[in-house]
KOLDO-622453 format. One line per field, with one value per residue (C-alpha): residue in one letter; x, y, z. Coordinates in steps of 0.001 Angstrom, whole numbers. Each point is the difference from the previous one (the first is absolute). Layout:
// residues N
type	a, ...
px	X, ...
py	Y, ...
pz	Z, ...
END
This chain:
// residues 118
type	m, t, a, a, s, i, v, f, a, v, l, l, a, v, g, l, l, p, l, g, a, v, k, v, l, a, v, a, a, m, r, q, r, a, e, h, f, g, y, s, v, t, v, f, r, g, i, g, v, l, e, i, t, g, a, l, g, v, l, v, g, m, v, w, w, p, l, g, a, a, a, g, i, g, l, v, l, l, m, i, g, a, v, i, t, h, v, k, v, g, d, g, v, g, e, y, a, p, s, i, g, v, c, v, l, a, i, a, y, v, v, t, v, f, g, a, h, l
px	-166186, 3029, 433, 2453, -2101, -2804, 2272, 1191, -3639, -1220, 3075, -736, -3521, 1012, 2363, -1858, -3679, 602, 2295, -2253, -2990, 1805, 828, -3572, -1352, 2556, 958, 2352, 3249, -849, -909, 3190, 1906, -2112, 1279, 3648, -239, -1622, -3316, -3443, -2130, -2039, 3034, 1104, -3488, 235, 3405, -1493, -3279, 2844, 1891, -3296, -1007, 3460, -402, -3363, 1222, 2653, -2443, -2400, 3210, -258, -3184, 549, 4008, 59, -1928, 2508, 2909, -1097, -469, 3216, 1592, -1880, 1152, 3425, -200, -1702, 2885, 2251, -1896, 40, 3834, 311, -2139, 2092, 3346, -1312, -1182, 3249, -922, 2758, 151, -2002, -2809, -460, 1421, -3602, -1022, 3028, -1161, -3484, 1562, 2150, -2912, -2232, 2727, 499, -3963, -160, 2984, -1529, -3572, 1587, 2386, -3024, -2125, 2594
py	-73547, -1767, -3749, 560, 1809, -2544, -2846, 1793, 1125, -3905, -1073, 2603, -1289, -3483, 209, 2524, -871, -3137, 1404, 2845, -2185, -2488, 3267, 1285, -3428, 138, -3744, -1365, 463, 3801, 503, -1503, 2472, 3105, -1176, -329, 3514, 1464, 795, -780, -2348, 3162, 1824, -3019, -582, 3727, -791, -2723, 2299, 2021, -2612, -1181, 3693, 443, -3256, 975, 3609, -1164, -2505, 3117, 1833, -2309, 2284, 3137, 678, 2799, -2339, -2878, 2541, 1161, -3557, -1277, 2914, -792, -3472, 1175, 1878, -2820, -2180, 2161, 209, -3749, -87, 2881, -2284, -3229, 1706, 1671, -3540, -1187, -2619, -943, 1018, -3563, 1475, 2923, -899, -676, 3882, 943, -2188, 1395, 3362, 37, -1547, 2802, 2659, -1933, 432, 3530, 828, -1818, 1458, 3681, -662, -1014, 3297, 2809
pz	-73730, -1281, 38, 2971, 2015, -468, 1169, 3016, 881, -149, 1960, 2869, 270, -234, 2841, 2312, -218, 1601, 2592, 842, 372, 2590, 1884, -94, 1077, 2611, -463, 3067, -1987, -695, 3709, 831, -2644, 1501, 3566, -1166, -1555, 3195, -1927, 913, -1945, -1195, -1068, -1924, -1612, -1089, -1628, -1903, -1200, -1450, -1724, -1657, -729, -1685, -1892, -1326, -695, -2380, -1834, -435, -1374, -3026, -1013, 1812, 420, 2620, 2342, -653, 552, 3379, 1058, -1178, 1961, 3251, -470, -33, 3227, 1462, -774, 1426, 3067, 55, -150, 2539, 2528, -793, 367, 3359, 1580, -970, -2862, -2545, -3557, -889, 1804, -1491, -3602, -1101, 952, -2149, -3023, 204, 510, -3156, -1923, 821, -705, -3592, -370, 735, -2200, -2946, 526, 142, -2712, -2552, 1204, 250
END
């Protein structure tokens, strides 16, 4: 594990753990976001669980890199889905720029993990 991959893992976890938690807890703002996207609260909670699981996976990846790599790839796919969802409902770039940022960060994490182990 490189210093860069550790930094990327921590940044992903710091960003995604609270975001996933508010989705799982279905706070009012997240219920409104779910409605905006045409998702049920249950589906949005599921997305929150995926965010939390991915964040924990990249942290565990500091000890067992294959799990971290898999979690990082999952986060990339999740963020691609987020961007697609934003575009489908007509949101502007400002609305989905954070998802792009997290996606780029997750890609950087995966690249550094694989770069250190392959």
